[in-house]
PDB file of N, CA, C and O in Angstrom, chain B, residues numbered from 101:
ATOM      1  N   UNK B 101      87.673  46.001  71.946  1.00  0.00           N
ATOM      2  CA  UNK B 101      87.217  46.869  70.866  1.00  0.00           C
ATOM      3  C   UNK B 101      88.419  47.598  70.257  1.00  0.00           C
ATOM      4  O   UNK B 101      89.271  48.118  70.977  1.00  0.00           O
ATOM      5  N   UNK B 102      88.474  47.627  68.970  1.00  0.00           N
ATOM      6  CA  UNK B 102      89.578  48.288  68.279  1.00  0.00           C
ATOM      7  C   UNK B 102      89.437  49.801  68.384  1.00  0.00           C
ATOM      8  O   UNK B 102      88.328  50.333  68.438  1.00  0.00           O
ATOM      9  N   UNK B 103      90.561  50.475  68.411  1.00  0.00           N
ATOM     10  CA  UNK B 103      90.554  51.944  68.458  1.00  0.00           C
ATOM     11  C   UNK B 103      90.189  52.494  67.086  1.00  0.00           C
ATOM     12  O   UNK B 103      90.355  51.825  66.066  1.00  0.00           O
ATOM     13  N   UNK B 104      89.694  53.715  67.082  1.00  0.00           N
ATOM     14  CA  UNK B 104      89.302  54.376  65.840  1.00  0.00           C
ATOM     15  C   UNK B 104      90.501  55.032  65.176  1.00  0.00           C
ATOM     16  O   UNK B 104      91.350  55.606  65.857  1.00  0.00           O
ATOM     17  N   UNK B 105      90.580  54.953  63.836  1.00  0.00           N
ATOM     18  CA  UNK B 105      91.622  55.714  63.146  1.00  0.00           C
ATOM     19  C   UNK B 105      91.379  57.213  63.338  1.00  0.00           C
ATOM     20  O   UNK B 105      90.258  57.632  63.628  1.00  0.00           O
ATOM     21  N   UNK B 106      92.418  58.008  63.178  1.00  0.00           N
ATOM     22  CA  UNK B 106      92.304  59.451  63.410  1.00  0.00           C
ATOM     23  C   UNK B 106      91.684  60.159  62.204  1.00  0.00           C
ATOM     24  O   UNK B 106      92.359  60.881  61.470  1.00  0.00           O
ATOM     25  N   UNK B 107      90.408  59.938  62.025  1.00  0.00           N
ATOM     26  CA  UNK B 107      89.654  60.622  60.968  1.00  0.00           C
ATOM     27  C   UNK B 107      89.274  62.020  61.450  1.00  0.00           C
ATOM     28  O   UNK B 107      89.395  62.310  62.640  1.00  0.00           O
ATOM     29  N   UNK B 108      88.815  62.893  60.549  1.00  0.00           N
ATOM     30  CA  UNK B 108      88.337  64.212  60.999  1.00  0.00           C
ATOM     31  C   UNK B 108      87.225  64.101  62.045  1.00  0.00           C
ATOM     32  O   UNK B 108      87.153  64.927  62.955  1.00  0.00           O
ATOM     33  N   UNK B 109      86.369  63.104  61.929  1.00  0.00           N
ATOM     34  CA  UNK B 109      85.281  62.923  62.907  1.00  0.00           C
ATOM     35  C   UNK B 109      85.831  62.562  64.277  1.00  0.00           C
ATOM     36  O   UNK B 109      85.352  63.060  65.296  1.00  0.00           O
ATOM     37  N   UNK B 110      86.835  61.696  64.301  1.00  0.00           N
ATOM     38  CA  UNK B 110      87.457  61.315  65.576  1.00  0.00           C
ATOM     39  C   UNK B 110      88.197  62.507  66.171  1.00  0.00           C
ATOM     40  O   UNK B 110      88.146  62.726  67.381  1.00  0.00           O
ATOM     41  N   UNK B 111      88.877  63.271  65.341  1.00  0.00           N
ATOM     42  CA  UNK B 111      89.543  64.494  65.789  1.00  0.00           C
ATOM     43  C   UNK B 111      88.528  65.433  66.439  1.00  0.00           C
ATOM     44  O   UNK B 111      88.780  65.976  67.515  1.00  0.00           O
ATOM     45  N   UNK B 112      87.378  65.625  65.783  1.00  0.00           N
ATOM     46  CA  UNK B 112      86.333  66.497  66.330  1.00  0.00           C
ATOM     47  C   UNK B 112      85.852  65.992  67.682  1.00  0.00           C
ATOM     48  O   UNK B 112      85.632  66.780  68.602  1.00  0.00           O
ATOM     49  N   UNK B 113      85.689  64.673  67.804  1.00  0.00           N
ATOM     50  CA  UNK B 113      85.222  64.077  69.068  1.00  0.00           C
ATOM     51  C   UNK B 113      86.239  64.307  70.180  1.00  0.00           C
ATOM     52  O   UNK B 113      85.873  64.671  71.297  1.00  0.00           O
ATOM     53  N   UNK B 114      87.521  64.092  69.871  1.00  0.00           N
ATOM     54  CA  UNK B 114      88.578  64.314  70.867  1.00  0.00           C
ATOM     55  C   UNK B 114      88.596  65.784  71.292  1.00  0.00           C
ATOM     56  O   UNK B 114      88.661  66.091  72.482  1.00  0.00           O
ATOM     57  N   UNK B 115      88.537  66.690  70.308  1.00  0.00           N
ATOM     58  CA  UNK B 115      88.579  68.123  70.610  1.00  0.00           C
ATOM     59  C   UNK B 115      87.392  68.548  71.463  1.00  0.00           C
ATOM     60  O   UNK B 115      87.554  69.306  72.419  1.00  0.00           O
ATOM     61  N   UNK B 116      86.196  68.062  71.121  1.00  0.00           N
ATOM     62  CA  UNK B 116      85.000  68.426  71.895  1.00  0.00           C
ATOM     63  C   UNK B 116      85.160  67.964  73.338  1.00  0.00           C
ATOM     64  O   UNK B 116      84.870  68.715  74.269  1.00  0.00           O
ATOM     65  N   UNK B 117      85.620  66.731  73.523  1.00  0.00           N
ATOM     66  CA  UNK B 117      85.825  66.204  74.876  1.00  0.00           C
ATOM     67  C   UNK B 117      86.853  67.040  75.637  1.00  0.00           C
ATOM     68  O   UNK B 117      86.623  67.407  76.789  1.00  0.00           O
ATOM     69  N   UNK B 118      87.977  67.341  75.003  1.00  0.00           N
ATOM     70  CA  UNK B 118      89.018  68.114  75.678  1.00  0.00           C
ATOM     71  C   UNK B 118      88.531  69.521  76.008  1.00  0.00           C
ATOM     72  O   UNK B 118      88.780  70.019  77.105  1.00  0.00           O
ATOM     73  N   UNK B 119      87.839  70.165  75.071  1.00  0.00           N
ATOM     74  CA  UNK B 119      87.375  71.538  75.294  1.00  0.00           C
ATOM     75  C   UNK B 119      86.243  71.601  76.314  1.00  0.00           C
ATOM     76  O   UNK B 119      86.128  72.582  77.049  1.00  0.00           O
ATOM     77  N   UNK B 120      85.411  70.568  76.366  1.00  0.00           N
ATOM     78  CA  UNK B 120      84.289  70.552  77.317  1.00  0.00           C
ATOM     79  C   UNK B 120      84.724  70.129  78.714  1.00  0.00           C
ATOM     80  O   UNK B 120      84.248  70.679  79.707  1.00  0.00           O
ATOM     81  N   UNK B 121      85.636  69.145  78.797  1.00  0.00           N
ATOM     82  CA  UNK B 121      85.939  68.510  80.085  1.00  0.00           C
ATOM     83  C   UNK B 121      87.343  68.754  80.629  1.00  0.00           C
ATOM     84  O   UNK B 121      87.603  68.502  81.806  1.00  0.00           O
ATOM     85  N   UNK B 122      88.246  69.237  79.789  1.00  0.00           N
ATOM     86  CA  UNK B 122      89.647  69.371  80.215  1.00  0.00           C
ATOM     87  C   UNK B 122      90.245  70.698  79.765  1.00  0.00           C
ATOM     88  O   UNK B 122      91.333  70.730  79.191  1.00  0.00           O
ATOM     89  N   UNK B 123      89.534  71.794  80.026  1.00  0.00           N
ATOM     90  CA  UNK B 123      89.995  73.108  79.566  1.00  0.00           C
ATOM     91  C   UNK B 123      91.345  73.485  80.168  1.00  0.00           C
ATOM     92  O   UNK B 123      92.167  74.103  79.491  1.00  0.00           O
ATOM     93  N   UNK B 124      91.583  73.131  81.408  1.00  0.00           N
ATOM     94  CA  UNK B 124      92.872  73.460  82.040  1.00  0.00           C
ATOM     95  C   UNK B 124      94.012  72.706  81.374  1.00  0.00           C
ATOM     96  O   UNK B 124      95.109  73.248  81.236  1.00  0.00           O
ATOM     97  N   UNK B 125      93.773  71.463  80.958  1.00  0.00           N
ATOM     98  CA  UNK B 125      94.811  70.690  80.262  1.00  0.00           C
ATOM     99  C   UNK B 125      95.136  71.328  78.920  1.00  0.00           C
ATOM    100  O   UNK B 125      96.305  71.431  78.550  1.00  0.00           O
ATOM    101  N   UNK B 126      94.118  71.756  78.189  1.00  0.00           N
ATOM    102  CA  UNK B 126      94.347  72.383  76.881  1.00  0.00           C
ATOM    103  C   UNK B 126      95.160  73.661  77.058  1.00  0.00           C
ATOM    104  O   UNK B 126      96.078  73.929  76.281  1.00  0.00           O
ATOM    105  N   UNK B 127      94.829  74.441  78.068  1.00  0.00           N
ATOM    106  CA  UNK B 127      95.591  75.663  78.347  1.00  0.00           C
ATOM    107  C   UNK B 127      97.031  75.311  78.748  1.00  0.00           C
ATOM    108  O   UNK B 127      97.968  76.016  78.373  1.00  0.00           O
ATOM    109  N   UNK B 128      97.200  74.239  79.497  1.00  0.00           N
ATOM    110  CA  UNK B 128      98.545  73.806  79.888  1.00  0.00           C
ATOM    111  C   UNK B 128      99.363  73.383  78.666  1.00  0.00           C
ATOM    112  O   UNK B 128     100.553  73.689  78.597  1.00  0.00           O
ATOM    113  N   UNK B 129      98.757  72.689  77.706  1.00  0.00           N
ATOM    114  CA  UNK B 129      99.465  72.336  76.464  1.00  0.00           C
ATOM    115  C   UNK B 129      99.941  73.609  75.763  1.00  0.00           C
ATOM    116  O   UNK B 129     101.074  73.674  75.287  1.00  0.00           O
ATOM    117  N   UNK B 130      99.069  74.620  75.701  1.00  0.00           N
ATOM    118  CA  UNK B 130      99.416  75.879  75.023  1.00  0.00           C
ATOM    119  C   UNK B 130     100.588  76.561  75.726  1.00  0.00           C
ATOM    120  O   UNK B 130     101.514  77.047  75.076  1.00  0.00           O
ATOM    121  N   UNK B 131     100.541  76.594  77.038  1.00  0.00           N
ATOM    122  CA  UNK B 131     101.585  77.289  77.795  1.00  0.00           C
ATOM    123  C   UNK B 131     102.910  76.539  77.747  1.00  0.00           C
ATOM    124  O   UNK B 131     103.964  77.146  77.559  1.00  0.00           O
ATOM    125  N   UNK B 132     102.855  75.223  77.916  1.00  0.00           N
ATOM    126  CA  UNK B 132     104.101  74.452  77.995  1.00  0.00           C
ATOM    127  C   UNK B 132     104.635  74.089  76.610  1.00  0.00           C
ATOM    128  O   UNK B 132     105.752  74.471  76.259  1.00  0.00           O
ATOM    129  N   UNK B 133     103.856  73.365  75.830  1.00  0.00           N
ATOM    130  CA  UNK B 133     104.341  72.871  74.530  1.00  0.00           C
ATOM    131  C   UNK B 133     104.270  73.934  73.437  1.00  0.00           C
ATOM    132  O   UNK B 133     105.061  73.912  72.494  1.00  0.00           O
ATOM    133  N   UNK B 134     103.328  74.860  73.563  1.00  0.00           N
ATOM    134  CA  UNK B 134     103.244  75.944  72.593  1.00  0.00           C
ATOM    135  C   UNK B 134     104.113  77.128  72.959  1.00  0.00           C
ATOM    136  O   UNK B 134     104.238  78.080  72.190  1.00  0.00           O
ATOM    137  N   UNK B 135     104.721  77.064  74.152  1.00  0.00           N
ATOM    138  CA  UNK B 135     105.627  78.107  74.652  1.00  0.00           C
ATOM    139  C   UNK B 135     104.954  79.478  74.697  1.00  0.00           C
ATOM    140  O   UNK B 135     105.578  80.498  74.404  1.00  0.00           O
ATOM    141  N   UNK B 136     103.678  79.487  75.068  1.00  0.00           N
ATOM    142  CA  UNK B 136     102.950  80.749  75.212  1.00  0.00           C
ATOM    143  C   UNK B 136     102.590  80.886  76.695  1.00  0.00           C
ATOM    144  O   UNK B 136     101.476  80.573  77.115  1.00  0.00           O
ATOM    145  N   UNK B 137     103.560  81.359  77.468  1.00  0.00           N
ATOM    146  CA  UNK B 137     103.426  81.390  78.921  1.00  0.00           C
ATOM    147  C   UNK B 137     102.225  82.197  79.398  1.00  0.00           C
ATOM    148  O   UNK B 137     101.561  81.813  80.361  1.00  0.00           O
ATOM    149  N   UNK B 138     101.945  83.304  78.735  1.00  0.00           N
ATOM    150  CA  UNK B 138     100.869  84.166  79.181  1.00  0.00           C
ATOM    151  C   UNK B 138      99.512  83.840  78.580  1.00  0.00           C
ATOM    152  O   UNK B 138      98.599  84.665  78.638  1.00  0.00           O
ATOM    153  N   UNK B 139      99.364  82.662  78.009  1.00  0.00           N
ATOM    154  CA  UNK B 139      98.099  82.291  77.368  1.00  0.00           C
ATOM    155  C   UNK B 139      96.940  82.422  78.353  1.00  0.00           C
ATOM    156  O   UNK B 139      97.019  81.966  79.493  1.00  0.00           O
ATOM    157  N   UNK B 140      95.871  83.051  77.891  1.00  0.00           N
ATOM    158  CA  UNK B 140      94.677  83.251  78.720  1.00  0.00           C
ATOM    159  C   UNK B 140      93.586  82.236  78.398  1.00  0.00           C
ATOM    160  O   UNK B 140      92.856  81.791  79.284  1.00  0.00           O
ATOM    161  N   UNK B 141      93.482  81.871  77.109  1.00  0.00           N
ATOM    162  CA  UNK B 141      92.432  80.951  76.672  1.00  0.00           C
ATOM    163  C   UNK B 141      92.970  80.077  75.549  1.00  0.00           C
ATOM    164  O   UNK B 141      93.706  80.540  74.677  1.00  0.00           O
ATOM    165  N   UNK B 142      92.591  78.808  75.587  1.00  0.00           N
ATOM    166  CA  UNK B 142      93.027  77.883  74.537  1.00  0.00           C
ATOM    167  C   UNK B 142      91.920  76.879  74.253  1.00  0.00           C
ATOM    168  O   UNK B 142      91.213  76.424  75.152  1.00  0.00           O
ATOM    169  N   UNK B 143      91.795  76.550  72.970  1.00  0.00           N
ATOM    170  CA  UNK B 143      90.856  75.519  72.524  1.00  0.00           C
ATOM    171  C   UNK B 143      91.621  74.549  71.643  1.00  0.00           C
ATOM    172  O   UNK B 143      92.479  74.956  70.859  1.00  0.00           O
ATOM    173  N   UNK B 144      91.311  73.267  71.771  1.00  0.00           N
ATOM    174  CA  UNK B 144      91.872  72.276  70.865  1.00  0.00           C
ATOM    175  C   UNK B 144      91.002  72.271  69.615  1.00  0.00           C
ATOM    176  O   UNK B 144      89.789  72.081  69.698  1.00  0.00           O
ATOM    177  N   UNK B 145      91.623  72.481  68.460  1.00  0.00           N
ATOM    178  CA  UNK B 145      90.896  72.614  67.201  1.00  0.00           C
ATOM    179  C   UNK B 145      90.966  71.333  66.380  1.00  0.00           C
ATOM    180  O   UNK B 145      89.989  70.970  65.725  1.00  0.00           O
ATOM    181  N   UNK B 146      92.105  70.640  66.403  1.00  0.00           N
ATOM    182  CA  UNK B 146      92.264  69.419  65.608  1.00  0.00           C
ATOM    183  C   UNK B 146      93.362  68.549  66.197  1.00  0.00           C
ATOM    184  O   UNK B 146      94.305  69.040  66.818  1.00  0.00           O
ATOM    185  N   UNK B 147      93.217  67.237  65.988  1.00  0.00           N
ATOM    186  CA  UNK B 147      94.247  66.273  66.348  1.00  0.00           C
ATOM    187  C   UNK B 147      94.542  65.461  65.092  1.00  0.00           C
ATOM    188  O   UNK B 147      93.679  64.744  64.585  1.00  0.00           O
ATOM    189  N   UNK B 148      95.759  65.582  64.603  1.00  0.00           N
ATOM    190  CA  UNK B 148      96.219  64.838  63.430  1.00  0.00           C
ATOM    191  C   UNK B 148      97.297  63.868  63.910  1.00  0.00           C
ATOM    192  O   UNK B 148      97.764  63.973  65.044  1.00  0.00           O
ATOM    193  N   UNK B 149      97.694  62.926  63.056  1.00  0.00           N
ATOM    194  CA  UNK B 149      98.714  61.957  63.497  1.00  0.00           C
ATOM    195  C   UNK B 149     100.033  62.584  63.953  1.00  0.00           C
ATOM    196  O   UNK B 149     100.723  62.023  64.803  1.00  0.00           O
ATOM    197  N   UNK B 150     100.387  63.747  63.391  1.00  0.00           N
ATOM    198  CA  UNK B 150     101.693  64.334  63.719  1.00  0.00           C
ATOM    199  C   UNK B 150     101.643  65.499  64.698  1.00  0.00           C
ATOM    200  O   UNK B 150     102.670  65.838  65.286  1.00  0.00           O
ATOM    201  N   UNK B 151     100.480  66.124  64.892  1.00  0.00           N
ATOM    202  CA  UNK B 151     100.401  67.304  65.763  1.00  0.00           C
ATOM    203  C   UNK B 151      98.965  67.621  66.136  1.00  0.00           C
ATOM    204  O   UNK B 151      98.019  67.184  65.481  1.00  0.00           O
ATOM    205  N   UNK B 152      98.825  68.398  67.212  1.00  0.00           N
ATOM    206  CA  UNK B 152      97.508  68.953  67.546  1.00  0.00           C
ATOM    207  C   UNK B 152      97.546  70.434  67.196  1.00  0.00           C
ATOM    208  O   UNK B 152      98.588  71.085  67.274  1.00  0.00           O
ATOM    209  N   UNK B 153      96.392  70.944  66.810  1.00  0.00           N
ATOM    210  CA  UNK B 153      96.261  72.371  66.539  1.00  0.00           C
ATOM    211  C   UNK B 153      95.434  72.980  67.654  1.00  0.00           C
ATOM    212  O   UNK B 153      94.331  72.522  67.953  1.00  0.00           O
ATOM    213  N   UNK B 154      95.981  74.013  68.261  1.00  0.00           N
ATOM    214  CA  UNK B 154      95.290  74.745  69.318  1.00  0.00           C
ATOM    215  C   UNK B 154      95.006  76.149  68.819  1.00  0.00           C
ATOM    216  O   UNK B 154      95.749  76.695  68.003  1.00  0.00           O
ATOM    217  N   UNK B 155      93.933  76.723  69.312  1.00  0.00           N
ATOM    218  CA  UNK B 155      93.679  78.147  69.103  1.00  0.00           C
ATOM    219  C   UNK B 155      93.943  78.798  70.447  1.00  0.00           C
ATOM    220  O   UNK B 155      93.221  78.570  71.418  1.00  0.00           O
ATOM    221  N   UNK B 156      94.993  79.615  70.489  1.00  0.00           N
ATOM    222  CA  UNK B 156      95.446  80.218  71.738  1.00  0.00           C
ATOM    223  C   UNK B 156      95.287  81.724  71.634  1.00  0.00           C
ATOM    224  O   UNK B 156      95.969  82.378  70.845  1.00  0.00           O
ATOM    225  N   UNK B 157      94.380  82.272  72.438  1.00  0.00           N
ATOM    226  CA  UNK B 157      94.108  83.713  72.406  1.00  0.00           C
ATOM    227  C   UNK B 157      93.879  84.192  70.969  1.00  0.00           C
ATOM    228  O   UNK B 157      94.335  85.267  70.579  1.00  0.00           O
ATOM    229  N   UNK B 158      93.161  83.369  70.187  1.00  0.00           N
ATOM    230  CA  UNK B 158      92.800  83.730  68.823  1.00  0.00           C
ATOM    231  C   UNK B 158      93.840  83.412  67.760  1.00  0.00           C
ATOM    232  O   UNK B 158      93.626  83.700  66.583  1.00  0.00           O
ATOM    233  N   UNK B 159      94.974  82.818  68.163  1.00  0.00           N
ATOM    234  CA  UNK B 159      96.048  82.498  67.219  1.00  0.00           C
ATOM    235  C   UNK B 159      96.187  80.981  67.109  1.00  0.00           C
ATOM    236  O   UNK B 159      96.152  80.281  68.121  1.00  0.00           O
ATOM    237  N   UNK B 160      96.344  80.474  65.893  1.00  0.00           N
ATOM    238  CA  UNK B 160      96.518  79.042  65.662  1.00  0.00           C
ATOM    239  C   UNK B 160      97.945  78.626  65.999  1.00  0.00           C
ATOM    240  O   UNK B 160      98.907  79.248  65.548  1.00  0.00           O
ATOM    241  N   UNK B 161      98.073  77.559  66.803  1.00  0.00           N
ATOM    242  CA  UNK B 161      99.375  77.068  67.245  1.00  0.00           C
ATOM    243  C   UNK B 161      99.433  75.561  67.023  1.00  0.00           C
ATOM    244  O   UNK B 161      98.532  74.829  67.433  1.00  0.00           O
ATOM    245  N   UNK B 162     100.502  75.103  66.368  1.00  0.00           N
ATOM    246  CA  UNK B 162     100.711  73.665  66.153  1.00  0.00           C
ATOM    247  C   UNK B 162     101.612  73.133  67.262  1.00  0.00           C
ATOM    248  O   UNK B 162     102.641  73.729  67.578  1.00  0.00           O
ATOM    249  N   UNK B 163     101.217  72.010  67.847  1.00  0.00           N
ATOM    250  CA  UNK B 163     102.047  71.337  68.844  1.00  0.00           C
ATOM    251  C   UNK B 163     102.324  69.932  68.314  1.00  0.00           C
ATOM    252  O   UNK B 163     101.426  69.093  68.237  1.00  0.00           O
ATOM    253  N   UNK B 164     103.570  69.695  67.955  1.00  0.00           N
ATOM    254  CA  UNK B 164     103.952  68.406  67.385  1.00  0.00           C
ATOM    255  C   UNK B 164     103.972  67.318  68.458  1.00  0.00           C
ATOM    256  O   UNK B 164     104.284  67.578  69.620  1.00  0.00           O
ATOM    257  N   UNK B 165     103.634  66.100  68.046  1.00  0.00           N
ATOM    258  CA  UNK B 165     103.763  64.942  68.928  1.00  0.00           C
ATOM    259  C   UNK B 165     105.165  64.357  68.760  1.00  0.00           C
ATOM    260  O   UNK B 165     105.836  64.628  67.764  1.00  0.00           O
ATOM    261  N   UNK B 166     105.602  63.566  69.720  1.00  0.00           N
ATOM    262  CA  UNK B 166     106.944  62.981  69.650  1.00  0.00           C
ATOM    263  C   UNK B 166     106.991  61.736  68.768  1.00  0.00           C
ATOM    264  O   UNK B 166     108.060  61.167  68.545  1.00  0.00           O
ATOM    265  N   UNK B 167     105.838  61.320  68.271  1.00  0.00           N
ATOM    266  CA  UNK B 167     105.754  60.193  67.337  1.00  0.00           C
ATOM    267  C   UNK B 167     104.457  60.354  66.544  1.00  0.00           C
ATOM    268  O   UNK B 167     103.606  61.169  66.902  1.00  0.00           O
ATOM    269  N   UNK B 168     104.308  59.595  65.489  1.00  0.00           N
ATOM    270  CA  UNK B 168     103.083  59.651  64.688  1.00  0.00           C
ATOM    271  C   UNK B 168     102.022  58.793  65.370  1.00  0.00           C
ATOM    272  O   UNK B 168     102.227  57.604  65.612  1.00  0.00           O
ATOM    273  N   UNK B 169     100.893  59.415  65.673  1.00  0.00           N
ATOM    274  CA  UNK B 169      99.817  58.694  66.351  1.00  0.00           C
ATOM    275  C   UNK B 169      99.190  57.666  65.417  1.00  0.00           C
ATOM    276  O   UNK B 169      98.983  57.930  64.232  1.00  0.00           O
ATOM    277  N   UNK B 170      98.892  56.490  65.967  1.00  0.00           N
ATOM    278  CA  UNK B 170      98.334  55.414  65.152  1.00  0.00           C
ATOM    279  C   UNK B 170      96.806  55.412  65.152  1.00  0.00           C
ATOM    280  O   UNK B 170      96.188  55.036  64.156  1.00  0.00           O
ATOM    281  N   UNK B 171      96.192  55.829  66.264  1.00  0.00           N
ATOM    282  CA  UNK B 171      94.738  55.751  66.374  1.00  0.00           C
ATOM    283  C   UNK B 171      94.263  56.556  67.588  1.00  0.00           C
ATOM    284  O   UNK B 171      95.056  57.232  68.244  1.00  0.00           O
ATOM    285  N   UNK B 172      92.979  56.476  67.873  1.00  0.00           N
ATOM    286  CA  UNK B 172      92.410  57.269  68.978  1.00  0.00           C
ATOM    287  C   UNK B 172      92.967  56.858  70.340  1.00  0.00           C
ATOM    288  O   UNK B 172      93.151  57.711  71.208  1.00  0.00           O
ATOM    289  N   UNK B 173      93.235  55.577  70.541  1.00  0.00           N
ATOM    290  CA  UNK B 173      93.819  55.139  71.817  1.00  0.00           C
ATOM    291  C   UNK B 173      95.221  55.724  71.993  1.00  0.00           C
ATOM    292  O   UNK B 173      95.584  56.166  73.084  1.00  0.00           O
ATOM    293  N   UNK B 174      96.002  55.724  70.916  1.00  0.00           N
ATOM    294  CA  UNK B 174      97.346  56.302  70.956  1.00  0.00           C
ATOM    295  C   UNK B 174      97.245  57.797  71.251  1.00  0.00           C
ATOM    296  O   UNK B 174      98.050  58.335  72.012  1.00  0.00           O
ATOM    297  N   UNK B 175      96.264  58.469  70.654  1.00  0.00           N
ATOM    298  CA  UNK B 175      96.063  59.901  70.925  1.00  0.00           C
ATOM    299  C   UNK B 175      95.788  60.121  72.402  1.00  0.00           C
ATOM    300  O   UNK B 175      96.372  61.015  73.016  1.00  0.00           O
ATOM    301  N   UNK B 176      94.906  59.316  72.977  1.00  0.00           N
ATOM    302  CA  UNK B 176      94.576  59.447  74.401  1.00  0.00           C
ATOM    303  C   UNK B 176      95.808  59.229  75.269  1.00  0.00           C
ATOM    304  O   UNK B 176      96.105  60.039  76.148  1.00  0.00           O
ATOM    305  N   UNK B 177      96.519  58.144  75.025  1.00  0.00           N
ATOM    306  CA  UNK B 177      97.726  57.847  75.821  1.00  0.00           C
ATOM    307  C   UNK B 177      98.754  58.974  75.699  1.00  0.00           C
ATOM    308  O   UNK B 177      99.368  59.371  76.689  1.00  0.00           O
ATOM    309  N   UNK B 178      98.934  59.480  74.490  1.00  0.00           N
ATOM    310  CA  UNK B 178      99.941  60.519  74.252  1.00  0.00           C
ATOM    311  C   UNK B 178      99.554  61.828  74.922  1.00  0.00           C
ATOM    312  O   UNK B 178     100.400  62.479  75.535  1.00  0.00           O
ATOM    313  N   UNK B 179      98.288  62.226  74.818  1.00  0.00           N
ATOM    314  CA  UNK B 179      97.847  63.472  75.465  1.00  0.00           C
ATOM    315  C   UNK B 179      97.994  63.381  76.979  1.00  0.00           C
ATOM    316  O   UNK B 179      98.406  64.349  77.618  1.00  0.00           O
ATOM    317  N   UNK B 180      97.663  62.228  77.560  1.00  0.00           N
ATOM    318  CA  UNK B 180      97.822  62.039  79.006  1.00  0.00           C
ATOM    319  C   UNK B 180      99.304  62.087  79.379  1.00  0.00           C
ATOM    320  O   UNK B 180      99.677  62.735  80.357  1.00  0.00           O
ATOM    321  N   UNK B 181     100.149  61.402  78.603  1.00  0.00           N
ATOM    322  CA  UNK B 181     101.593  61.380  78.891  1.00  0.00           C
ATOM    323  C   UNK B 181     102.192  62.779  78.791  1.00  0.00           C
ATOM    324  O   UNK B 181     103.047  63.150  79.596  1.00  0.00           O
ATOM    325  N   UNK B 182     101.744  63.559  77.800  1.00  0.00           N
ATOM    326  CA  UNK B 182     102.249  64.933  77.649  1.00  0.00           C
ATOM    327  C   UNK B 182     101.880  65.765  78.868  1.00  0.00           C
ATOM    328  O   UNK B 182     102.691  66.560  79.344  1.00  0.00           O
ATOM    329  N   UNK B 183     100.676  65.592  79.374  1.00  0.00           N
ATOM    330  CA  UNK B 183     100.234  66.335  80.544  1.00  0.00           C
ATOM    331  C   UNK B 183     101.062  65.939  81.764  1.00  0.00           C
ATOM    332  O   UNK B 183     101.495  66.797  82.532  1.00  0.00           O
ATOM    333  N   UNK B 184     101.278  64.638  81.936  1.00  0.00           N
ATOM    334  CA  UNK B 184     102.044  64.142  83.092  1.00  0.00           C
ATOM    335  C   UNK B 184     103.506  64.557  83.024  1.00  0.00           C
ATOM    336  O   UNK B 184     104.155  64.685  84.062  1.00  0.00           O
ATOM    337  N   UNK B 185     104.042  64.772  81.817  1.00  0.00           N
ATOM    338  CA  UNK B 185     105.450  65.120  81.657  1.00  0.00           C
ATOM    339  C   UNK B 185     105.747  66.574  81.994  1.00  0.00           C
ATOM    340  O   UNK B 185     106.908  66.952  82.152  1.00  0.00           O
ATOM    341  N   UNK B 186     104.706  67.390  82.106  1.00  0.00           N
ATOM    342  CA  UNK B 186     104.911  68.814  82.410  1.00  0.00           C
ATOM    343  C   UNK B 186     105.325  69.007  83.852  1.00  0.00           C
ATOM    344  O   UNK B 186     104.883  68.267  84.731  1.00  0.00           O
ATOM    345  N   UNK B 187     106.173  69.998  84.106  1.00  0.00           N
ATOM    346  CA  UNK B 187     106.514  70.296  85.499  1.00  0.00           C
ATOM    347  C   UNK B 187     105.256  70.732  86.260  1.00  0.00           C
ATOM    348  O   UNK B 187     104.386  71.410  85.713  1.00  0.00           O
ATOM    349  N   UNK B 188     105.185  70.341  87.490  1.00  0.00           N
ATOM    350  CA  UNK B 188     104.013  70.691  88.327  1.00  0.00           C
ATOM    351  C   UNK B 188     104.100  72.122  88.805  1.00  0.00           C
ATOM    352  O   UNK B 188     103.210  72.590  89.515  1.00  0.00           O
TER     353      UNK B 188
END
C-alpha cells in the first residue's frame, strides 16, 4: 500500500495518534529538539514536510526535520529516528 501524502488531514491523523498514544515522546521532542528543558506539557499541532509544530506550555514551537518529508511513511520513520537519536 502506498503511503499518504502529507495533507492537512494526514497531519491531523498523525498529531491525534501522537497526542493520544505517545505523549511522552511529544514532550521529549519539545525538551530536546525545541530546547525547552523545563517543558511541562506538549501537544503536536501539525506535521508539514519541513517541520512539526508543537504547542509547548501554551507556546507554539517549530521543530525542523533534517530533510523534507515525502509522505506519511517518511514522517513515521523520521519521528521514530528522532526519538531514538535522543540521549537516554
